[in-house]
N, C-alpha and C positions, 0 to 999 in steps of 0.2 A: 213670487216666482222670479227667478233670475232671467237675465236676457238670454243666456245660453239655453235655458229650459224653454223659453218662449220660442226661440229660433228652432229648436228641435221639434217642438209641437207643430209649428207651421210647416216645416219640412215633412214631418210624419203625416200631416193631413194630406199633403200633396202626394206622398207615396201611397197612402191608402186609396185616394180617389183614382190614382193611376192603376192600382191593383184592381179596383172595382171596374175600371174601364176595360182592362184586359179580360176580366171575367165576363163582362157584358158582351164584348165582341166575340169571345169564344162561344158563349151561349148562342149568339146570333149565327155564327158560322155553322154551328151544329144543326141549327133549325132551318137555315135558309135552303130552299129548294133549288134544284138544278137550273131553273130558268133565271135565277139571279146569281149565277156562279161568279160574275164579275164583282159582286159585293163581297163574296167570301175573300177574294184576293185583297180587295181594298181594306176590309176589316182585319185581315191577318197583318197587313202592314201597320195599321193603327194599334193593334195589340202589341206588336213588336216595338213600336214607338213608345208606348207606355212602359213596357218592360225596361227599355233603355232609360227612360226618364227616371223610373224608380231607382235604378242602379246608380245613376248620376247623383240623385238626391241623397241616397244612402251613403255614398262616398263623401259627401259634404258633411254629413253628421259624423261620420268616422267611427264612433263607438258602436259596434254592432249590437250591443246590449240595449241600446236606445232606439234602434230602428224597428219600425213595425214591419211585419212580413206578410200579413194577411189582408183580407178585404174587411171593410167596416161591417159592423153588426147593426149599429143603430144610429150612427152619426147623421144628423140632418144634412150636413154638407155633402154626404156621399149617397144619400138615399135615392136620388134620381137614377144613378147607374144601377143600383141594386134593383129598383123597380123595373127598369128597362129589361133586365135579364129575363124576367118572367113574362114579358109581353111579346117577344119576338116570334114565338112559334105560330105558324100558320098565317102570318100577315102577308098582304100583298107588298109589292115593291115600295109603293109610296108609304105604306104603314111602317115597314121595316126602317125606311130612311127617316121617317118622322120620329120614331122612337130613338133611333141612333142620334138624331139631332138633339133631342131632349137630353140625352145623356151627355152629349158634347156641350150643351148649355151649362150643365152642372160643373163639368171640369173647367170650362172656360171661366166661370164665376169663381171657382176655387183659386185659380191662378191669379185672377184679378184681385181677389181678397188678400192673397199672400203678398202680392206686390204693393198693395195699398197699406198693409200693416207696416209698422215700424220695427218689426221683429226679425226680419231677414238679415243675416250677417252680410257684410260687404262682399265676401267671397262667394255668396250664393246668388246675389242679385242677377248677375249676367246669365247664369245657368237658368234661373227661373224665367227670366225675360225671354231667352231663346226658346225654352220649352213652351212658354205661353204663345209665342208666335207660331210655333208648329201646331199647337192645339187649335189656335184660331184659324189657321189654314185648313186643318182637317174639318173643323166645323163648317167653314165656308164651302168646302167641296161637298160635304154631305148635304148641306142645305141646297146647293145648286142641283145635285142629283135628285133630291126630293122634289124640288120645283119642277124639274123636267118630267119626273114620273107622274106628277099630278095632272099634267097636260093631256 
């Protein structure tokens, strides 16, 4: 496999997990009851963040024929967000936030794996690092809200 193919694969993995994250947050938004309306707004912002991330990553790939457009069906890298989508319904605040954090753990790991791989092209590293920082910040905010909800 060529370096370009490896880079495209790594970037597509990140696009897929961002797509999974959008789908997970949208599922949560649809299932969250009114007493947790603040979470809907937060999750909408994170879904938008992942849409933007996917667009930026797709622009790096450039050739639209090589860019994935859907969510993952079976990739283990993305399974946590897929699983999270089915769990949100009917949970209490701490449960919702715990499942969101679990999904955030998965995307955080995906970004770390991408940055640790030697396959990212030089022009992608800064973008992926910036997105990873935003993902880490989102994770930390969800974790803090979860910790507060458990009290």
